[in-house]
SEFIRO-320062 format. One record per residue (C-alpha): residue in one letter; y, x, z. Coordinates in Angstrom, 2 decimals. Example, Ala and Ser with C-alpha at 12.3 -4.5 7.8 and 13.67 -1.06 7.14 Angstrom:
BEGIN
<r residu="a" Y="-4.50" X="12.30" Z="7.80"/>
<r residu="s" Y="-1.06" X="13.67" Z="7.14"/>
***
This chain:
BEGIN
<r residu="x" Y="-45.93" X="-31.97" Z="63.78"/>
<r residu="x" Y="-43.13" X="-30.37" Z="61.77"/>
<r residu="x" Y="-44.20" X="-28.06" Z="58.99"/>
<r residu="x" Y="-42.76" X="-24.60" Z="59.43"/>
<r residu="x" Y="-42.15" X="-24.05" Z="55.69"/>
<r residu="x" Y="-42.34" X="-25.59" Z="52.25"/>
<r residu="x" Y="-45.64" X="-23.78" Z="51.67"/>
<r residu="x" Y="-48.44" X="-26.13" Z="52.70"/>
<r residu="x" Y="-47.70" X="-29.59" Z="54.03"/>
<r residu="x" Y="-49.33" X="-33.00" Z="54.12"/>
<r residu="x" Y="-48.07" X="-36.53" Z="54.65"/>
<r residu="x" Y="-50.02" X="-39.00" Z="56.74"/>
<r residu="x" Y="-49.27" X="-42.63" Z="57.52"/>
<r residu="x" Y="-46.70" X="-42.77" Z="60.30"/>
<r residu="x" Y="-46.51" X="-46.56" Z="60.06"/>
<r residu="x" Y="-45.14" X="-48.85" Z="57.37"/>
<r residu="x" Y="-41.99" X="-49.65" Z="59.33"/>
<r residu="x" Y="-41.20" X="-46.00" Z="60.01"/>
<r residu="x" Y="-41.83" X="-45.06" Z="56.37"/>
<r residu="x" Y="-39.55" X="-47.84" Z="55.13"/>
<r residu="x" Y="-36.88" X="-46.98" Z="57.68"/>
<r residu="x" Y="-37.00" X="-43.35" Z="56.58"/>
<r residu="x" Y="-36.51" X="-44.42" Z="52.96"/>
<r residu="x" Y="-33.66" X="-46.71" Z="53.96"/>
<r residu="x" Y="-32.02" X="-43.80" Z="55.76"/>
<r residu="x" Y="-32.30" X="-41.61" Z="52.66"/>
<r residu="x" Y="-30.78" X="-44.38" Z="50.53"/>
<r residu="x" Y="-27.97" X="-44.93" Z="53.05"/>
<r residu="x" Y="-27.14" X="-41.22" Z="53.19"/>
<r residu="x" Y="-27.08" X="-41.09" Z="49.39"/>
<r residu="x" Y="-24.65" X="-44.01" Z="49.11"/>
<r residu="x" Y="-22.47" X="-42.90" Z="52.05"/>
<r residu="x" Y="-22.12" X="-39.45" Z="50.50"/>
<r residu="x" Y="-20.26" X="-41.07" Z="47.62"/>
<r residu="x" Y="-17.51" X="-42.11" Z="50.01"/>
<r residu="x" Y="-17.06" X="-38.84" Z="51.87"/>
<r residu="x" Y="-13.44" X="-37.83" Z="51.44"/>
<r residu="x" Y="-12.90" X="-41.01" Z="49.46"/>
<r residu="x" Y="-9.65" X="-41.30" Z="47.56"/>
<r residu="x" Y="-7.90" X="-44.42" Z="46.34"/>
<r residu="x" Y="-8.64" X="-43.41" Z="42.78"/>
<r residu="x" Y="-11.12" X="-45.33" Z="40.57"/>
<r residu="x" Y="-14.74" X="-44.13" Z="40.32"/>
<r residu="x" Y="-14.20" X="-42.83" Z="36.77"/>
<r residu="x" Y="-11.22" X="-40.66" Z="37.68"/>
<r residu="x" Y="-12.08" X="-36.93" Z="37.28"/>
<r residu="x" Y="-11.15" X="-36.19" Z="40.92"/>
<r residu="x" Y="-13.47" X="-38.92" Z="42.20"/>
<r residu="x" Y="-16.27" X="-37.86" Z="39.88"/>
<r residu="x" Y="-16.12" X="-34.20" Z="40.95"/>
<r residu="x" Y="-16.05" X="-35.14" Z="44.64"/>
<r residu="x" Y="-19.04" X="-37.46" Z="44.28"/>
<r residu="x" Y="-21.03" X="-34.95" Z="42.22"/>
<r residu="x" Y="-20.66" X="-32.36" Z="44.99"/>
<r residu="x" Y="-21.54" X="-34.93" Z="47.67"/>
<r residu="x" Y="-24.72" X="-36.24" Z="46.06"/>
<r residu="x" Y="-25.89" X="-32.74" Z="45.20"/>
<r residu="x" Y="-25.43" X="-31.72" Z="48.84"/>
<r residu="x" Y="-27.35" X="-34.75" Z="50.12"/>
<r residu="x" Y="-30.10" X="-34.20" Z="47.55"/>
<r residu="x" Y="-30.48" X="-30.60" Z="48.73"/>
<r residu="x" Y="-30.74" X="-31.76" Z="52.35"/>
<r residu="x" Y="-33.37" X="-34.47" Z="51.79"/>
<r residu="x" Y="-36.42" X="-32.14" Z="51.51"/>
<r residu="x" Y="-35.53" X="-30.63" Z="54.89"/>
<r residu="x" Y="-35.55" X="-34.15" Z="56.30"/>
<r residu="x" Y="-39.04" X="-34.61" Z="54.90"/>
<r residu="x" Y="-40.14" X="-31.53" Z="56.83"/>
<r residu="x" Y="-39.43" X="-33.44" Z="60.04"/>
<r residu="x" Y="-42.08" X="-35.97" Z="59.03"/>
<r residu="x" Y="-44.56" X="-33.76" Z="57.20"/>
<r residu="x" Y="-47.52" X="-32.16" Z="58.94"/>
<r residu="x" Y="-48.73" X="-28.61" Z="58.60"/>
<r residu="x" Y="-51.27" X="-28.72" Z="55.78"/>
<r residu="x" Y="-52.67" X="-25.22" Z="56.11"/>
<r residu="x" Y="-55.93" X="-26.29" Z="57.73"/>
<r residu="x" Y="-56.37" X="-29.39" Z="55.55"/>
<r residu="x" Y="-55.56" X="-27.54" Z="52.31"/>
<r residu="x" Y="-52.35" X="-29.48" Z="51.82"/>
<r residu="x" Y="-49.97" X="-29.18" Z="48.91"/>
<r residu="x" Y="-46.63" X="-27.45" Z="48.87"/>
<r residu="x" Y="-43.48" X="-29.47" Z="49.39"/>
<r residu="x" Y="-42.47" X="-28.57" Z="45.84"/>
<r residu="x" Y="-45.61" X="-30.24" Z="44.50"/>
<r residu="x" Y="-44.92" X="-33.41" Z="46.48"/>
<r residu="x" Y="-41.40" X="-33.41" Z="45.03"/>
<r residu="x" Y="-42.78" X="-33.20" Z="41.49"/>
<r residu="x" Y="-41.50" X="-29.66" Z="40.92"/>
<r residu="x" Y="-44.58" X="-27.92" Z="39.57"/>
<r residu="x" Y="-45.86" X="-26.21" Z="36.46"/>
<r residu="x" Y="-49.16" X="-27.93" Z="35.59"/>
<r residu="x" Y="-48.89" X="-29.92" Z="32.32"/>
<r residu="x" Y="-45.10" X="-29.61" Z="32.54"/>
<r residu="x" Y="-44.40" X="-29.92" Z="28.81"/>
<r residu="x" Y="-46.56" X="-33.03" Z="28.45"/>
<r residu="x" Y="-44.98" X="-34.53" Z="31.57"/>
<r residu="x" Y="-41.56" X="-34.04" Z="29.98"/>
<r residu="x" Y="-42.34" X="-35.26" Z="26.46"/>
<r residu="x" Y="-44.87" X="-38.10" Z="26.74"/>
<r residu="x" Y="-43.09" X="-40.35" Z="29.30"/>
<r residu="x" Y="-39.85" X="-39.90" Z="27.38"/>
<r residu="x" Y="-41.60" X="-40.80" Z="24.14"/>
<r residu="x" Y="-42.99" X="-44.01" Z="25.66"/>
<r residu="x" Y="-39.51" X="-44.88" Z="26.93"/>
<r residu="x" Y="-38.00" X="-44.29" Z="23.49"/>
<r residu="x" Y="-40.64" X="-46.56" Z="21.96"/>
<r residu="x" Y="-39.51" X="-49.30" Z="24.34"/>
<r residu="x" Y="-36.02" X="-48.94" Z="22.81"/>
<r residu="x" Y="-37.09" X="-49.23" Z="19.16"/>
<r residu="x" Y="-34.79" X="-52.21" Z="18.66"/>
<r residu="x" Y="-31.65" X="-50.63" Z="20.18"/>
<r residu="x" Y="-32.40" X="-47.34" Z="18.38"/>
<r residu="x" Y="-32.53" X="-49.20" Z="15.08"/>
<r residu="x" Y="-29.21" X="-50.84" Z="15.94"/>
<r residu="x" Y="-27.69" X="-47.40" Z="16.54"/>
<r residu="x" Y="-29.16" X="-46.23" Z="13.23"/>
<r residu="x" Y="-27.48" X="-49.11" Z="11.42"/>
<r residu="x" Y="-24.17" X="-48.56" Z="13.19"/>
<r residu="x" Y="-23.83" X="-44.82" Z="12.66"/>
<r residu="x" Y="-25.84" X="-43.91" Z="9.56"/>
<r residu="x" Y="-25.91" X="-46.97" Z="7.33"/>
<r residu="x" Y="-22.73" X="-48.99" Z="7.77"/>
<r residu="x" Y="-19.45" X="-47.55" Z="6.44"/>
<r residu="x" Y="-16.88" X="-46.33" Z="8.95"/>
<r residu="x" Y="-14.80" X="-49.19" Z="10.38"/>
<r residu="x" Y="-17.05" X="-51.95" Z="9.02"/>
<r residu="x" Y="-18.54" X="-52.71" Z="12.42"/>
<r residu="x" Y="-15.96" X="-51.25" Z="14.79"/>
<r residu="x" Y="-16.69" X="-53.79" Z="17.54"/>
<r residu="x" Y="-20.40" X="-52.99" Z="17.60"/>
<r residu="x" Y="-19.73" X="-49.24" Z="17.60"/>
<r residu="x" Y="-17.34" X="-49.51" Z="20.52"/>
<r residu="x" Y="-20.07" X="-51.30" Z="22.47"/>
<r residu="x" Y="-22.77" X="-48.71" Z="21.82"/>
<r residu="x" Y="-20.97" X="-45.34" Z="21.85"/>
<r residu="x" Y="-22.29" X="-43.05" Z="24.63"/>
<r residu="x" Y="-19.46" X="-41.54" Z="26.66"/>
<r residu="x" Y="-18.69" X="-38.01" Z="25.51"/>
<r residu="x" Y="-16.00" X="-37.17" Z="28.07"/>
<r residu="x" Y="-17.39" X="-33.95" Z="29.59"/>
<r residu="x" Y="-17.15" X="-34.88" Z="33.27"/>
<r residu="x" Y="-18.37" X="-38.45" Z="32.65"/>
<r residu="x" Y="-21.20" X="-37.09" Z="30.48"/>
<r residu="x" Y="-22.23" X="-34.71" Z="33.26"/>
<r residu="x" Y="-22.24" X="-37.49" Z="35.85"/>
<r residu="x" Y="-23.89" X="-40.21" Z="33.78"/>
<r residu="x" Y="-26.55" X="-38.23" Z="31.94"/>
<r residu="x" Y="-27.34" X="-35.24" Z="34.16"/>
<r residu="x" Y="-26.27" X="-35.49" Z="37.80"/>
<r residu="x" Y="-26.83" X="-39.21" Z="38.40"/>
<r residu="x" Y="-30.31" X="-39.36" Z="36.77"/>
<r residu="x" Y="-31.48" X="-36.18" Z="38.48"/>
<r residu="x" Y="-30.20" X="-36.90" Z="42.00"/>
<r residu="x" Y="-31.31" X="-40.54" Z="41.91"/>
<r residu="x" Y="-34.80" X="-39.64" Z="40.74"/>
<r residu="x" Y="-35.01" X="-36.81" Z="43.23"/>
<r residu="x" Y="-33.95" X="-38.89" Z="46.25"/>
<r residu="x" Y="-35.30" X="-42.34" Z="45.35"/>
<r residu="x" Y="-38.59" X="-41.23" Z="43.81"/>
<r residu="x" Y="-39.49" X="-37.64" Z="44.67"/>
<r residu="x" Y="-38.42" X="-37.87" Z="48.33"/>
<r residu="x" Y="-39.41" X="-41.48" Z="49.05"/>
<r residu="x" Y="-42.81" X="-41.86" Z="47.41"/>
<r residu="x" Y="-44.52" X="-39.15" Z="49.53"/>
<r residu="x" Y="-43.42" X="-41.18" Z="52.57"/>
<r residu="x" Y="-44.53" X="-44.57" Z="51.24"/>
<r residu="x" Y="-47.85" X="-43.85" Z="49.52"/>
<r residu="x" Y="-49.80" X="-42.76" Z="52.64"/>
<r residu="x" Y="-49.22" X="-46.19" Z="54.21"/>
<r residu="x" Y="-48.84" X="-48.53" Z="51.24"/>
<r residu="x" Y="-50.98" X="-46.88" Z="48.59"/>
<r residu="x" Y="-49.82" X="-46.10" Z="45.07"/>
<r residu="x" Y="-49.60" X="-49.62" Z="43.64"/>
<r residu="x" Y="-47.58" X="-51.20" Z="46.44"/>
<r residu="x" Y="-45.30" X="-48.15" Z="46.64"/>
<r residu="x" Y="-44.41" X="-48.56" Z="42.96"/>
<r residu="x" Y="-42.96" X="-52.00" Z="43.76"/>
<r residu="x" Y="-41.50" X="-51.30" Z="47.21"/>
<r residu="x" Y="-39.71" X="-48.04" Z="46.40"/>
<r residu="x" Y="-37.41" X="-49.55" Z="43.71"/>
<r residu="x" Y="-35.95" X="-52.04" Z="46.18"/>
<r residu="x" Y="-34.08" X="-49.21" Z="47.92"/>
<r residu="x" Y="-32.85" X="-48.07" Z="44.51"/>
<r residu="x" Y="-31.69" X="-51.56" Z="43.52"/>
<r residu="x" Y="-29.89" X="-52.23" Z="46.78"/>
<r residu="x" Y="-28.14" X="-48.85" Z="46.61"/>
<r residu="x" Y="-26.45" X="-49.89" Z="43.35"/>
<r residu="x" Y="-24.72" X="-52.85" Z="45.01"/>
<r residu="x" Y="-22.16" X="-50.44" Z="46.44"/>
<r residu="x" Y="-20.31" X="-50.69" Z="43.11"/>
<r residu="x" Y="-19.18" X="-54.14" Z="44.25"/>
<r residu="x" Y="-16.95" X="-52.65" Z="46.95"/>
<r residu="x" Y="-14.80" X="-50.82" Z="44.41"/>
<r residu="x" Y="-14.54" X="-53.81" Z="42.10"/>
<r residu="x" Y="-13.48" X="-55.99" Z="45.03"/>
<r residu="x" Y="-10.97" X="-53.35" Z="46.12"/>
<r residu="x" Y="-9.27" X="-53.18" Z="42.74"/>
<r residu="x" Y="-9.72" X="-56.93" Z="42.10"/>
<r residu="x" Y="-9.96" X="-56.54" Z="38.37"/>
<r residu="x" Y="-12.03" X="-59.72" Z="38.13"/>
<r residu="x" Y="-12.71" X="-62.95" Z="39.95"/>
<r residu="x" Y="-15.32" X="-62.74" Z="42.72"/>
<r residu="x" Y="-17.92" X="-64.61" Z="40.65"/>
<r residu="x" Y="-17.46" X="-62.15" Z="37.79"/>
<r residu="x" Y="-18.12" X="-59.32" Z="40.25"/>
<r residu="x" Y="-21.14" X="-60.62" Z="42.15"/>
<r residu="x" Y="-23.13" X="-62.05" Z="39.25"/>
<r residu="x" Y="-23.26" X="-58.73" Z="37.34"/>
<r residu="x" Y="-24.09" X="-56.99" Z="40.64"/>
<r residu="x" Y="-27.06" X="-59.29" Z="41.21"/>
<r residu="x" Y="-28.19" X="-58.76" Z="37.62"/>
<r residu="x" Y="-27.81" X="-54.99" Z="38.08"/>
<r residu="x" Y="-29.95" X="-55.15" Z="41.23"/>
<r residu="x" Y="-32.78" X="-56.79" Z="39.27"/>
<r residu="x" Y="-32.77" X="-54.52" Z="36.24"/>
<r residu="x" Y="-32.32" X="-51.34" Z="38.29"/>
<r residu="x" Y="-35.23" X="-52.45" Z="40.47"/>
<r residu="x" Y="-37.37" X="-53.03" Z="37.38"/>
<r residu="x" Y="-36.44" X="-49.62" Z="36.01"/>
<r residu="x" Y="-37.09" X="-48.13" Z="39.46"/>
<r residu="x" Y="-40.63" X="-49.51" Z="39.37"/>
<r residu="x" Y="-41.13" X="-48.04" Z="35.90"/>
<r residu="x" Y="-39.80" X="-44.67" Z="37.04"/>
<r residu="x" Y="-41.92" X="-44.73" Z="40.21"/>
<r residu="x" Y="-44.95" X="-45.46" Z="38.02"/>
<r residu="x" Y="-44.15" X="-42.40" Z="35.89"/>
<r residu="x" Y="-43.66" X="-40.19" Z="38.95"/>
<r residu="x" Y="-46.86" X="-41.24" Z="40.71"/>
<r residu="x" Y="-49.01" X="-41.14" Z="37.58"/>
<r residu="x" Y="-47.81" X="-37.73" Z="36.40"/>
<r residu="x" Y="-46.84" X="-36.15" Z="39.72"/>
<r residu="x" Y="-43.82" X="-34.69" Z="37.94"/>
<r residu="x" Y="-40.08" X="-35.26" Z="38.36"/>
<r residu="x" Y="-39.16" X="-34.19" Z="34.83"/>
<r residu="x" Y="-40.51" X="-37.31" Z="33.09"/>
<r residu="x" Y="-38.65" X="-39.85" Z="35.25"/>
<r residu="x" Y="-35.48" X="-37.72" Z="35.04"/>
<r residu="x" Y="-35.48" X="-37.51" Z="31.23"/>
<r residu="x" Y="-36.39" X="-41.19" Z="30.89"/>
<r residu="x" Y="-33.59" X="-42.13" Z="33.29"/>
<r residu="x" Y="-31.07" X="-40.01" Z="31.37"/>
<r residu="x" Y="-32.18" X="-41.58" Z="28.08"/>
<r residu="x" Y="-31.83" X="-45.10" Z="29.51"/>
<r residu="x" Y="-28.34" X="-44.26" Z="30.75"/>
<r residu="x" Y="-27.42" X="-43.11" Z="27.25"/>
<r residu="x" Y="-28.80" X="-46.27" Z="25.66"/>
<r residu="x" Y="-27.58" X="-48.71" Z="28.29"/>
<r residu="x" Y="-29.02" X="-52.20" Z="28.68"/>
<r residu="x" Y="-30.04" X="-53.56" Z="25.24"/>
<r residu="x" Y="-27.01" X="-55.22" Z="23.66"/>
<r residu="x" Y="-28.73" X="-58.50" Z="22.86"/>
<r residu="x" Y="-25.37" X="-60.25" Z="22.56"/>
<r residu="x" Y="-24.52" X="-57.97" Z="19.61"/>
<r residu="x" Y="-27.54" X="-58.93" Z="17.50"/>
<r residu="x" Y="-25.90" X="-62.07" Z="15.98"/>
<r residu="x" Y="-23.21" X="-59.78" Z="14.49"/>
<r residu="x" Y="-25.76" X="-58.26" Z="12.12"/>
<r residu="x" Y="-26.85" X="-59.75" Z="8.77"/>
<r residu="x" Y="-29.83" X="-62.12" Z="8.89"/>
<r residu="x" Y="-32.34" X="-59.67" Z="7.42"/>
<r residu="x" Y="-31.32" X="-56.98" Z="9.89"/>
<r residu="x" Y="-31.49" X="-59.44" Z="12.79"/>
<r residu="x" Y="-35.11" X="-60.18" Z="11.92"/>
<r residu="x" Y="-35.94" X="-56.46" Z="11.91"/>
<r residu="x" Y="-34.15" X="-55.89" Z="15.20"/>
<r residu="x" Y="-35.99" X="-58.72" Z="16.98"/>
<r residu="x" Y="-39.30" X="-57.55" Z="15.51"/>
<r residu="x" Y="-38.68" X="-54.00" Z="16.75"/>
<r residu="x" Y="-37.69" X="-55.27" Z="20.20"/>
<r residu="x" Y="-41.03" X="-57.08" Z="20.49"/>
<r residu="x" Y="-43.01" X="-54.24" Z="18.90"/>
<r residu="x" Y="-41.39" X="-51.68" Z="21.20"/>
<r residu="x" Y="-42.28" X="-53.70" Z="24.29"/>
<r residu="x" Y="-45.89" X="-54.23" Z="23.16"/>
<r residu="x" Y="-46.41" X="-50.57" Z="22.21"/>
<r residu="x" Y="-44.83" X="-49.36" Z="25.44"/>
<r residu="x" Y="-47.14" X="-51.53" Z="27.54"/>
<r residu="x" Y="-50.16" X="-50.43" Z="25.47"/>
<r residu="x" Y="-49.37" X="-46.69" Z="25.59"/>
<r residu="x" Y="-47.96" X="-46.40" Z="29.10"/>
<r residu="x" Y="-51.27" X="-46.06" Z="30.97"/>
<r residu="x" Y="-53.11" X="-43.69" Z="28.57"/>
<r residu="x" Y="-50.07" X="-41.45" Z="28.11"/>
<r residu="x" Y="-49.61" X="-41.12" Z="31.87"/>
<r residu="x" Y="-53.27" X="-40.55" Z="32.75"/>
<r residu="x" Y="-53.13" X="-38.94" Z="36.22"/>
<r residu="x" Y="-56.29" X="-36.92" Z="35.60"/>
<r residu="x" Y="-54.61" X="-35.12" Z="32.71"/>
<r residu="x" Y="-51.51" X="-34.31" Z="34.77"/>
<r residu="x" Y="-53.53" X="-33.53" Z="37.92"/>
<r residu="x" Y="-51.26" X="-35.85" Z="39.88"/>
<r residu="x" Y="-51.71" X="-35.17" Z="43.57"/>
<r residu="x" Y="-51.17" X="-38.89" Z="44.29"/>
<r residu="x" Y="-54.51" X="-39.60" Z="42.61"/>
<r residu="x" Y="-56.56" X="-36.63" Z="43.79"/>
<r residu="x" Y="-59.76" X="-37.78" Z="45.50"/>
<r residu="x" Y="-59.24" X="-35.65" Z="48.57"/>
<r residu="x" Y="-55.76" X="-37.06" Z="49.26"/>
<r residu="x" Y="-55.41" X="-39.07" Z="52.46"/>
<r residu="x" Y="-53.40" X="-41.73" Z="50.68"/>
<r residu="x" Y="-56.49" X="-42.94" Z="48.80"/>
<r residu="x" Y="-58.19" X="-43.79" Z="52.07"/>
<r residu="x" Y="-55.74" X="-46.61" Z="52.79"/>
<r residu="x" Y="-55.88" X="-48.33" Z="49.40"/>
***
């Protein structure tokens, strides 16, 4: 039964296939929106960026109304509001913003130390090649897309809108690993533009795309974990934006540093990973955040 408003809704299991198909539809709409009114200009051209920003924002705004077609009226069963399911709520908001981001920054101790060396220690021009590799893009329209619009809309559609559909049927743990697959596959669309402009050989296009699918899927699982554990959108969004700023760790740049610095960098890479794994669970304790995905009276716990 369709909920009449965003006020009190609930999500039951409509079947694994239907839930996955619904998520696939959301992912397809998100990707297709990028090609509405497509021009022959590259993806980083300001005209293309502005058009795609408007398109993904429009699709993101429409997705919650699509969820209403699946949601049930939760008035009698004391359901939650649609906003709560989407992770837009006030309980423990500050902690939900700061602690997941802090854990994510700890994971990047090695790359952060590399940035420290590049920008605060080394003299200007001494390591120009390394700096060119690590500089975050400060072009205003690119900055808006890469660090605000893309992280927010992707987290909103691929986590906030999909996980309420998946968890009633798959449970929290399985959903954390299934949900990122839609996110990873959605990133393969970049191949179409690279093939169109033929800037590289086919092998040089597909191999990075496959690699991107794997690491975006891994990050998607991490982000889904944050969303389900905290029940907030803000943590995954800020962590996503931070990861976009940092980029994938530039392991190929480490040999360019002096031997003593290389040892510190590798030590911090390992330490960051160990500390992140150790702190991730306690710093995302669902009881502290009152995550609705872990509340005892939620229907989703009955299927785990």
